[in-house]
C-alpha positions, 0 to 999 in steps of 0.5 A, spaced: 458 833 150 460 828 145 464 833 141 468 835 147 470 828 149 472 827 142 476 834 142 479 831 149 481 825 146 485 828 140 488 834 145 490 829 150 494 824 145 490 818 146 494 812 145 489 808 142 486 813 137 493 815 134 495 807 134 488 806 130 490 812 125 497 810 124 495 803 122 490 806 117 495 811 114 500 805 114 495 800 110 493 806 106 500 808 103 502 801 102 496 799 098 497 806 094 504 804 093 502 796 091 497 799 086 502 804 083 507 798 082 501 795 077 497 801 075 503 805 072 506 800 067 500 797 065 496 804 064 502 806 060 502 799 056 495 800 054 496 807 052 502 806 048 501 799 045 496 797 039 493 790 040 487 786 039 482 787 044 485 794 047 478 797 047 475 792 051 481 793 056 480 800 056 472 799 058 474 794 063 479 799 066 474 804 067 468 800 069 473 797 075 474 804 077 467 803 080 468 796 084 464 795 090 468 794 096 464 789 099 465 785 093 472 786 093 473 784 100 469 778 099 473 775 093 479 777 097 476 773 103 475 767 099 482 767 096 485 768 103 481 763 107 484 757 109 480 753 103 482 758 098 488 758 093 492 763 097 490 760 104 497 757 105 500 765 106 496 766 112 494 773 111 487 773 112 485 778 118 491 781 118 494 788 115 496 784 109 490 782 107 487 789 108 493 792 104 491 787 098 484 789 098 485 796 098 490 795 092 485 791 088 480 797 089 485 803 087 489 799 082 484 800 076 483 807 078 491 809 077 491 804 071 485 808 068 487 815 069 495 813 068 492 810 061 489 817 059 494 821 061 500 817 057 495 817 051 494 824 051 501 826 052 503 821 046 498 824 041 502 831 043 509 827 042 508 822 037 511 825 031 517 827 035 519 821 038 518 817 032 523 822 028 528 821 034 527 813 034 526 813 041 525 806 044 519 804 047 522 804 054 524 811 053 518 813 051 514 810 057 520 813 061 519 820 058 512 820 058 511 818 065 516 824 067 513 829 063 506 827 066 509 826 073 504 832 076 498 829 073 500 822 076 501 825 083 494 827 083 492 820 081 496 817 087 493 822 091 486 821 089 487 813 090 489 815 097 483 818 098 479 813 095 483 808 100 483 812 106 475 812 106 474 805 105 470 801 110 467 794 107 473 791 104 477 792 110 472 790 115 471 783 111 478 781 110 481 784 116 476 782 122 476 789 125 481 786 131 482 791 136 489 793 136 491 789 130 487 790 124 482 796 127 483 802 122 479 809 122 473 807 118 472 800 121 472 803 128 468 809 127 462 804 125 463 799 131 464 805 136 458 808 133 454 802 134 456 801 141 455 808 143 462 810 144 461 817 140 467 821 143 472 816 140 468 815 133 467 823 132 474 824 134 476 819 129 471 822 124 475 829 125 481 826 123 479 822 117 476 828 115 482 832 116 486 827 112 481 827 106 481 834 106 489 835 106 489 830 101 485 833 096 488 840 098 494 837 096 492 834 089 489 841 087 495 845 089 499 840 085 495 841 079 495 848 080 502 848 080 503 844 075 499 848 070 503 854 072 509 851 071 507 848 064 505 855 062 
């Protein structure tokens, strides 16, 4: 019966359910764009620049890919709380705080994978770019463009990681009904309350989104490989 109720909510276009889905997509897409704005240039910088401590930075980036979400949530909470250094922004328990937490979680993923992609491409094009005396900015632009299909896959991986996150967004968002309640936090709450139709309905939507994102990532990868061939 719970499954029937879940499908009824989906098929009837339940406003509450789809409002939660819309907020989830907004928060996750915003977090991916914010993380990409940092991760792309930083990853390219690390890939193309030799500096003291570079190996340590690479190790740190790889380690940060496994950041515990609840720890990130706690750190963002402390930073945005009234007594914290960013408390004056008034972002705690808002979608903005959730975007920041998710962006911090996925920025190392985008940066680390971008670094690997750009570094591999640099090995391939190093002699050619050096002979042509291409400027550093030109190298970054050319390599990012050449690796665009791999970077799209990286973005989609970041999106999938953020979409399934629950710990950090619950800490900094507060799971406020109609304001900061997203799919993952709602599933946790409604399951504990025994409201299984809504929890199952949102679970189905979340699974569909994750499967669609991974299918798109695989398709982009396959297409890029055929295109390169």
